[in-house]
KEKE-3310 file (N, C-alpha, C; in steps of 0.2 Angstrom, whole numbers, plus 5000, padded with zeros to 4 digits):
npx = (5015:5005:5010:5007:4994:4979:4969:4954:4949:4941:4928:4911:4904:4890:4879:4880:4880:4875:4886:4898:4902:4913:4922:4931:4923:4930:4938:4930:4924:4923:4917:4930:4940:4947:4938:4946:4956:4951:4950:4964:4969:4965:4973:4985:4984:4984:4997:5002:5013:5016:5007:4994:4985:4970:4964:4952:4954:4962:4960:4971:4980:4973:4973:4986:4989:4985:4989:5004:5016:5017:5029:5030:5023:5030:5028:5025:5017:5009:5001:4988:4980:4963:4954:4940:4927:4927:4923:4926:4937:4945:4954:4965:4970:4974:4984:4993:5007:5011:5007:5015:5024:5018:5006:4990:4980:4964:4955:4939:4937:4927:4923:4920:4927:4926:4931:4935:4942:4947:4961:4968:4961:4964:4978:4979:4972:4982:4991:4988:4991:4987:4974:4959:4952:4937:4930:4916:4900:4886:4870:4854:4846:4849:4845:4849:4863:4878:4879:4886:4886:4891:4901:4903:4917:4920:4922:4917:4902:4892:4888:4879:4872:4863:4851:4834:4827:4830:4846:4857:4862:4874:4884:4895:4909:4919:4932:4946:4957:4969:4978:4992:4986:4976:4977:4978:4966:4957:4960:4953:4940:4924:4915:4900:4882:4880:4892:4903:4917:4914:4915:4910:4910:4924:4927:4919:4927:4937:4930:4925:4936:4937:4944:4940:4938:4931:4931:4923:4916:4913:4899:4903:4909:4909:4903:4902:4895:4899:4891:4880:4872:4865:4870:4883:4883:4878:4889:4898:4892:4893:4907:4910:4903:4909:4923:4922:4917:4926:4939:4949:4955:4948:4956:4967:4980:4994:4996:4994:5005:5015:5013:5016:5029:5035:5037:5044:5044:5048:5042:5029:5028:5031:5019:5010:5013:5010:4996:4992:4984:4973:4960:4964:4978:4980:4977:4987:4997:4994:4997:5011:5013:5007:5016:5028:5034)
npy = (5045:5031:5015:5002:4989:4981:4967:4961:4946:4937:4931:4924:4920:4917:4922:4917:4904:4887:4887:4893:4884:4875:4882:4897:4913:4923:4916:4911:4912:4928:4931:4927:4927:4924:4931:4938:4943:4956:4966:4965:4970:4983:4989:4987:4996:5007:5008:5001:4990:4982:4970:4964:4949:4945:4930:4916:4904:4889:4890:4895:4888:4886:4899:4902:4894:4900:4914:4915:4922:4934:4938:4935:4945:4956:4961:4961:4949:4945:4933:4932:4923:4922:4918:4919:4928:4945:4957:4972:4981:4973:4968:4978:4975:4962:4965:4973:4972:4970:4983:4992:5007:5014:5022:5015:5006:4999:4986:4978:4961:4957:4967:4977:4988:5000:5011:5025:5036:5030:5026:5038:5044:5034:5035:5048:5047:5039:5048:5053:5059:5062:5058:5050:5043:5039:5030:5035:5031:5034:5028:5019:5014:5019:5015:5003:5002:5008:5025:5041:5058:5073:5089:5104:5103:5091:5084:5072:5073:5066:5050:5035:5020:5010:5019:5023:5035:5047:5053:5054:5049:5043:5030:5021:5013:4998:5003:5010:5022:5025:5034:5031:5031:5022:5009:5011:5017:5007:4998:5004:5001:4994:4978:4977:4975:4964:4957:4961:4971:4987:4995:5008:5014:5015:5024:5035:5039:5046:5055:5063:5070:5078:5073:5065:5062:5062:5053:5053:5041:5044:5047:5040:5028:5012:5004:4988:4977:4961:4952:4944:4930:4934:4948:4944:4937:4947:4956:4948:4947:4960:4962:4953:4959:4972:4968:4959:4968:4978:4972:4973:4967:4968:4970:4962:4956:4954:4962:4975:4975:4974:4986:4995:4993:4984:4971:4960:4955:4942:4937:4938:4928:4917:4917:4914:4901:4896:4897:4890:4883:4894:4907:4918:4917:4918:4932:4937:4934:4943:4955:4955:4956:4969:4977:4977:4986)
npz = (5023:5019:5020:5024:5024:5029:5025:5030:5031:5037:5046:5048:5037:5036:5030:5017:5018:5013:5005:5010:5020:5018:5011:5012:5010:5003:4995:4985:4968:4960:4945:4936:4945:4961:4975:4985:4977:4973:4984:4987:4975:4976:4987:4981:4970:4977:4980:4991:4998:5009:5017:5027:5029:5037:5042:5045:5058:5054:5040:5033:5025:5013:5008:5006:4995:4984:4986:4990:4997:4992:4985:4971:4967:4970:4982:5000:5009:5024:5035:5047:5059:5065:5079:5081:5074:5080:5077:5067:5071:5078:5070:5071:5083:5083:5073:5079:5081:5067:5062:5070:5072:5062:5050:5044:5032:5029:5022:5019:5016:5008:5000:4985:4973:4960:4948:4937:4942:4953:4957:4958:4969:4979:4980:4985:4997:5004:5008:5020:5036:5049:5060:5053:5038:5029:5015:5006:4999:4988:4991:4988:4998:5012:5025:5026:5029:5037:5039:5035:5039:5031:5032:5022:5020:5019:5031:5043:5052:5058:5062:5059:5062:5052:5050:5055:5053:5040:5038:5030:5013:5011:5012:5022:5016:5015:5016:5024:5031:5042:5056:5067:5079:5079:5085:5098:5101:5097:5107:5117:5115:5119:5119:5109:5111:5103:5105:5099:5094:5087:5072:5070:5082:5084:5074:5078:5089:5083:5076:5087:5090:5080:5069:5058:5042:5025:5009:4993:4982:4966:4954:4943:4948:4957:4971:4978:4990:4994:5002:5002:4994:4983:4980:4978:4966:4958:4958:4951:4939:4935:4934:4924:4913:4911:4909:4897:4888:4887:4886:4895:4911:4927:4943:4940:4947:4944:4933:4939:4947:4938:4930:4940:4941:4950:4947:4934:4916:4918:4930:4926:4917:4925:4932:4923:4920:4933:4934:4924:4909:4905:4904:4911:4911:4897:4896:4904:4895:4885:4891:4891:4877:4874:4880:4874:4867)
capx = (5012:5002:5013:5004:4987:4976:4963:4950:4946:4939:4920:4908:4901:4884:4874:4881:4879:4880:4892:4904:4904:4919:4927:4930:4920:4935:4941:4925:4925:4919:4918:4936:4946:4945:4936:4952:4960:4949:4953:4971:4971:4964:4979:4991:4983:4986:5005:5004:5017:5016:5000:4993:4978:4968:4960:4949:4958:4961:4960:4978:4984:4969:4975:4993:4989:4983:4994:5009:5019:5018:5035:5029:5020:5034:5025:5026:5011:5009:4994:4986:4973:4958:4950:4933:4926:4926:4922:4931:4942:4949:4960:4970:4973:4978:4989:4997:5014:5012:5007:5021:5023:5015:4999:4988:4974:4961:4949:4936:4939:4921:4921:4922:4927:4928:4930:4940:4947:4949:4968:4970:4958:4967:4984:4978:4971:4988:4995:4985:4997:4984:4967:4956:4948:4933:4927:4909:4897:4879:4866:4847:4843:4853:4843:4853:4870:4881:4879:4889:4884:4897:4900:4906:4924:4921:4923:4911:4899:4888:4888:4873:4871:4856:4846:4827:4826:4835:4851:4861:4862:4881:4886:4902:4911:4924:4939:4947:4964:4970:4984:4994:4982:4970:4978:4977:4959:4954:4960:4948:4933:4920:4910:4893:4877:4881:4898:4909:4920:4911:4919:4907:4913:4931:4926:4917:4933:4941:4925:4924:4942:4937:4949:4937:4936:4928:4932:4917:4916:4908:4894:4906:4912:4905:4905:4897:4897:4897:4890:4874:4873:4862:4875:4889:4882:4877:4896:4901:4889:4896:4914:4909:4900:4915:4929:4920:4916:4932:4945:4954:4953:4948:4959:4973:4986:5000:4996:4995:5012:5020:5013:5019:5036:5037:5039:5046:5041:5049:5037:5022:5029:5030:5012:5007:5015:5007:4989:4990:4980:4966:4958:4968:4984:4980:4977:4994:5002:4993:5001:5018:5013:5005:5021:5034:5038)
capy = (5040:5025:5010:4996:4988:4975:4964:4957:4941:4931:4931:4917:4918:4913:4924:4913:4897:4882:4888:4894:4879:4871:4886:4904:4917:4927:4912:4910:4917:4934:4930:4923:4927:4923:4937:4941:4947:4962:4970:4965:4975:4990:4991:4988:5002:5013:5008:4998:4984:4978:4968:4958:4947:4941:4924:4912:4899:4883:4892:4898:4884:4888:4906:4901:4890:4905:4919:4912:4927:4941:4939:4935:4952:4962:4964:4957:4947:4940:4931:4931:4919:4925:4913:4919:4935:4949:4964:4975:4984:4968:4968:4982:4972:4957:4967:4978:4971:4972:4990:4995:5014:5016:5023:5009:5006:4993:4985:4972:4956:4956:4973:4978:4995:5001:5018:5027:5040:5027:5026:5045:5045:5030:5038:5054:5045:5036:5054:5054:5060:5062:5056:5044:5044:5034:5031:5034:5030:5036:5022:5021:5012:5021:5012:4996:5003:5013:5031:5047:5065:5077:5096:5106:5102:5083:5082:5069:5076:5062:5043:5032:5013:5008:5024:5023:5041:5049:5058:5055:5043:5041:5024:5020:5007:4994:5005:5015:5025:5027:5036:5026:5030:5017:5003:5014:5018:5000:4995:5007:4999:4988:4975:4980:4970:4957:4954:4962:4978:4990:5000:5014:5016:5017:5030:5040:5042:5051:5061:5068:5074:5082:5070:5060:5065:5057:5054:5050:5038:5048:5044:5035:5023:5007:5000:4983:4973:4954:4949:4939:4926:4939:4953:4940:4936:4954:4958:4944:4949:4967:4961:4950:4964:4976:4964:4957:4974:4983:4968:4974:4964:4971:4966:4957:4958:4954:4968:4980:4974:4975:4993:4998:4991:4980:4964:4961:4950:4935:4935:4937:4921:4912:4917:4910:4893:4894:4897:4885:4885:4897:4913:4923:4916:4921:4939:4939:4934:4949:4961:4955:4959:4976:4981:4975:4992)
capz = (5018:5022:5017:5026:5023:5031:5022:5034:5026:5041:5046:5048:5031:5037:5025:5011:5019:5014:5001:5014:5025:5016:5008:5014:5005:4999:4990:4980:4962:4957:4938:4934:4950:4968:4978:4988:4972:4972:4989:4986:4970:4979:4991:4977:4967:4982:4981:4997:4997:5015:5018:5032:5028:5043:5040:5050:5060:5050:5033:5031:5019:5007:5005:5004:4989:4979:4987:4996:5002:4988:4982:4964:4965:4972:4988:5006:5012:5030:5037:5054:5060:5070:5082:5079:5072:5085:5075:5062:5075:5081:5065:5073:5089:5080:5069:5082:5079:5060:5061:5073:5073:5056:5049:5041:5028:5030:5017:5020:5011:5003:4996:4978:4971:4953:4945:4933:4945:4959:4959:4961:4976:4984:4981:4989:5004:5007:5011:5027:5041:5056:5060:5049:5032:5026:5009:5006:4992:4988:4990:4987:5004:5017:5031:5027:5030:5042:5035:5037:5037:5031:5031:5016:5020:5019:5038:5045:5058:5061:5059:5061:5060:5049:5053:5054:5050:5035:5039:5024:5009:5010:5015:5024:5013:5019:5015:5029:5032:5049:5058:5071:5085:5079:5089:5105:5101:5097:5114:5122:5114:5123:5114:5109:5113:5099:5107:5094:5093:5082:5068:5071:5089:5083:5070:5082:5093:5078:5075:5092:5090:5073:5065:5054:5035:5020:5002:4990:4976:4962:4950:4938:4951:4960:4977:4980:4995:4991:5008:5001:4987:4977:4979:4975:4958:4954:4957:4946:4932:4933:4932:4917:4908:4910:4906:4890:4884:4887:4885:4901:4917:4934:4948:4938:4952:4941:4929:4943:4950:4932:4929:4946:4941:4955:4944:4927:4912:4920:4935:4923:4914:4930:4934:4917:4922:4939:4933:4919:4903:4907:4901:4915:4908:4891:4897:4906:4889:4881:4895:4889:4870:4874:4883:4870:4864)
cpx = (5010:5006:5011:4997:4985:4970:4960:4946:4943:4931:4917:4905:4894:4879:4875:4881:4874:4886:4898:4906:4911:4924:4926:4927:4925:4939:4936:4926:4920:4921:4924:4941:4943:4943:4942:4956:4958:4951:4960:4973:4970:4970:4985:4990:4985:4994:5007:5007:5017:5009:4999:4986:4976:4963:4957:4954:4956:4961:4966:4980:4980:4971:4982:4994:4989:4988:4999:5012:5020:5024:5034:5025:5024:5032:5027:5019:5012:5002:4994:4980:4969:4954:4943:4932:4924:4925:4928:4938:4947:4955:4966:4974:4977:4984:4993:5004:5016:5012:5013:5019:5020:5008:4997:4981:4971:4955:4946:4936:4933:4919:4924:4921:4929:4927:4936:4945:4949:4956:4970:4967:4962:4974:4984:4976:4977:4992:4993:4991:4993:4977:4965:4952:4944:4931:4920:4906:4889:4875:4858:4844:4848:4852:4846:4860:4872:4882:4883:4886:4890:4896:4903:4913:4926:4923:4916:4908:4894:4888:4882:4873:4864:4851:4839:4825:4831:4839:4856:4861:4869:4883:4893:4904:4916:4931:4941:4955:4964:4977:4986:4990:4977:4971:4976:4969:4955:4954:4955:4941:4930:4916:4903:4888:4878:4888:4904:4911:4917:4915:4916:4909:4920:4931:4924:4922:4937:4936:4925:4930:4942:4942:4947:4935:4934:4931:4926:4919:4911:4903:4897:4909:4907:4908:4900:4900:4894:4895:4884:4875:4870:4867:4882:4889:4881:4884:4899:4899:4892:4903:4914:4908:4906:4920:4927:4919:4922:4939:4950:4951:4953:4951:4964:4979:4993:5001:4997:5002:5017:5019:5016:5027:5039:5039:5041:5042:5042:5044:5030:5023:5028:5023:5008:5007:5011:4999:4987:4987:4973:4966:4963:4975:4985:4980:4984:4999:5001:4997:5008:5018:5012:5011:5028:5038:5041)
cpy = (5034:5019:5003:4995:4982:4973:4960:4952:4935:4931:4924:4915:4915:4916:4921:4906:4893:4882:4889:4890:4876:4876:4893:4908:4920:4923:4909:4914:4922:4934:4925:4923:4926:4930:4941:4945:4955:4967:4971:4970:4982:4993:4992:4994:5008:5013:5005:4991:4980:4976:4963:4956:4943:4936:4920:4906:4893:4884:4894:4895:4885:4894:4905:4898:4895:4911:4918:4918:4934:4942:4939:4941:4958:4965:4959:4955:4943:4939:4931:4928:4922:4919:4913:4927:4939:4956:4967:4978:4979:4967:4972:4979:4966:4959:4972:4978:4973:4980:4994:5003:5018:5018:5017:5010:4999:4992:4978:4967:4955:4962:4974:4985:4995:5008:5020:5032:5037:5027:5032:5046:5040:5033:5044:5052:5042:5042:5056:5054:5059:5061:5050:5047:5038:5035:5030:5033:5031:5029:5024:5019:5013:5017:5005:4996:5008:5019:5036:5053:5069:5084:5098:5105:5095:5080:5078:5071:5072:5055:5039:5025:5011:5013:5023:5029:5043:5054:5059:5049:5041:5036:5023:5013:5004:4996:5011:5016:5028:5030:5030:5026:5025:5011:5005:5015:5012:4997:4998:5005:4994:4985:4977:4974:4963:4954:4955:4970:4981:4996:5007:5018:5019:5024:5036:5043:5047:5057:5066:5072:5079:5080:5065:5064:5060:5058:5050:5047:5041:5044:5038:5029:5018:5005:4995:4979:4966:4949:4943:4936:4931:4944:4950:4939:4942:4957:4954:4946:4956:4966:4958:4955:4969:4973:4962:4963:4978:4979:4969:4970:4968:4967:4961:4960:4958:4960:4974:4981:4976:4983:4997:4997:4988:4973:4965:4955:4943:4933:4934:4930:4916:4911:4913:4903:4891:4893:4892:4888:4888:4904:4919:4923:4919:4929:4941:4939:4941:4955:4961:4958:4966:4980:4979:4981:4997)
cpz = (5021:5017:5019:5026:5026:5027:5028:5031:5031:5041:5046:5042:5031:5032:5018:5012:5015:5010:5004:5019:5024:5014:5010:5008:5000:4994:4984:4974:4961:4949:4938:4939:4957:4971:4981:4983:4972:4977:4989:4981:4972:4983:4986:4972:4971:4984:4988:4996:5003:5017:5023:5030:5034:5041:5046:5052:5056:5042:5030:5025:5013:5004:5002:4997:4983:4979:4992:5000:4998:4984:4974:4962:4967:4978:4994:5009:5018:5032:5045:5055:5066:5072:5080:5078:5078:5083:5071:5066:5078:5076:5068:5080:5087:5076:5072:5081:5072:5059:5064:5074:5067:5055:5044:5037:5030:5025:5019:5014:5006:5000:4989:4976:4964:4951:4942:4937:4952:4962:4962:4968:4981:4985:4986:4996:5008:5010:5018:5032:5048:5055:5056:5043:5030:5019:5009:4999:4993:4987:4990:4994:5010:5024:5032:5028:5036:5037:5039:5035:5037:5030:5024:5015:5020:5026:5040:5052:5062:5058:5063:5058:5058:5052:5051:5050:5045:5038:5034:5020:5007:5015:5017:5021:5018:5017:5020:5029:5039:5051:5064:5078:5085:5083:5096:5106:5101:5104:5119:5121:5118:5118:5115:5111:5109:5100:5103:5095:5087:5078:5069:5077:5088:5079:5074:5087:5089:5077:5080:5093:5084:5069:5060:5047:5030:5013:4998:4983:4971:4958:4945:4941:4954:4966:4978:4985:4994:4997:5007:4995:4982:4975:4976:4968:4954:4953:4951:4939:4930:4931:4925:4912:4906:4906:4898:4885:4882:4885:4890:4907:4923:4939:4946:4942:4949:4936:4933:4945:4944:4931:4934:4946:4947:4953:4937:4923:4915:4926:4932:4920:4919:4932:4929:4919:4928:4938:4928:4913:4904:4904:4905:4913:4902:4891:4899:4900:4885:4884:4892:4882:4870:4877:4880:4868:4870)
residu = (MET:ILE:LYS:LYS:GLY:ILE:ILE:LEU:ALA:GLY:GLY:LYS:GLY:THR:ARG:MET:SER:PRO:VAL:THR:LYS:ALA:VAL:ASN:LYS:GLN:LEU:LEU:PRO:ILE:TYR:ASP:LYS:PRO:LEU:ILE:PHE:TYR:PRO:LEU:SER:ILE:LEU:MET:LEU:ALA:LYS:ILE:LYS:ASN:ILE:LEU:ILE:VAL:VAL:ASN:LYS:GLY:GLN:LEU:GLN:GLN:TYR:LYS:LYS:ILE:ILE:PRO:ASP:GLY:LYS:SER:LEU:GLY:ILE:LYS:ILE:THR:TYR:GLN:GLU:GLN:ASP:LYS:PRO:LYS:GLY:LEU:PRO:ASP:ALA:PHE:LEU:LEU:GLY:GLU:LYS:PHE:ILE:GLY:ARG:ASP:ASN:VAL:ALA:MET:ILE:LEU:GLY:ASP:ASN:PHE:PHE:TYR:GLY:GLN:ASN:LEU:THR:GLY:LYS:LEU:LEU:ASN:SER:THR:LYS:LEU:LYS:LYS:GLY:ALA:LYS:VAL:VAL:LEU:HIS:LYS:VAL:GLN:LYS:PRO:GLU:ALA:PHE:GLY:VAL:ALA:LYS:ILE:ASN:ASN:LYS:ASN:LYS:ILE:ILE:MET:ILE:LYS:GLU:LYS:PRO:LYS:LYS:PHE:ILE:SER:ASP:LEU:ALA:ILE:THR:GLY:LEU:TYR:PHE:PHE:ASP:ASN:ASN:VAL:VAL:LYS:PHE:ALA:LYS:LYS:LEU:LYS:PRO:SER:LYS:ARG:GLY:GLU:LEU:GLU:ILE:VAL:ASP:LEU:LEU:ASN:LEU:TYR:ARG:LYS:LYS:ASN:GLN:LEU:SER:ALA:ASP:LEU:ILE:GLY:ARG:GLY:GLY:ALA:TRP:LEU:ASP:THR:GLY:SER:ILE:GLU:ASP:PHE:TYR:LYS:THR:SER:ALA:PHE:VAL:SER:ALA:ILE:GLU:ASN:ARG:GLN:GLY:PHE:LYS:ILE:ALA:CYS:ILE:GLU:GLU:ILE:ALA:TYR:LEU:ASN:LYS:TRP:ILE:THR:LYS:ARG:GLU:ILE:ASN:SER:ALA:ILE:LYS:PHE:TYR:GLY:ASN:CYS:GLU:TYR:SER:ASN:TYR:LEU:LYS:LYS:ILE:ILE:LEU:TRP:ASN:GLN:ASN)
# end
């Protein structure tokens, strides 16, 4: 079982500059919640309670204001500062001590996932004992993504970064599950031409050993990358539409913790006081009412 997770919330944020010059992208709002709540909620839905958040140097206190240490959610959150972005696999080098001898999940801090059967897929992926698993999603413009070609057993047989010729329309999303070899493999990597360690190179080490499998987000699900201003606001509009139609919140971290039985009504009430008089607090009050019986 995978019981540890890493959220990679560093990065330069240049694609959203000047907005991100003063505030880290993951602390900007997607509708009514900071972006960081969304990847955090995915790990919590996967029943992962031990989480490392990798942040840019100098931004630690901003994160601790909104998510101090996870106690209020019944989980454990630790932080690690990153001097400068060195590529996604750098998270495993920074998190070597955190990972220890365990398997680990990683999610990118700017990725948004939504889907009715998502929780089941997440819990299934945490059963990983050996190898690595990536989550794929069908896209219209595969040439803009890293894509994977799979066989009929959901094994990945080819990975290509932004292919000029069509090989697959399955994009590699920012959600990964790895066995403990990930640290050893990350240490073998050499920086690419852009001076960073590449996630594709790491995945290929598993693929060459025939240990790289995939899970697909089906037609009813959504994966959105909030890397640009346009995508950021599209995601915000998506969350707004779903929440206002259904009356349920996406990525309400206290609700997930409560339904997982990690916290009680007392922690929900503390959260209401912490957030103050706002729509999010009103929703937390409803959670207590819905669960009176």
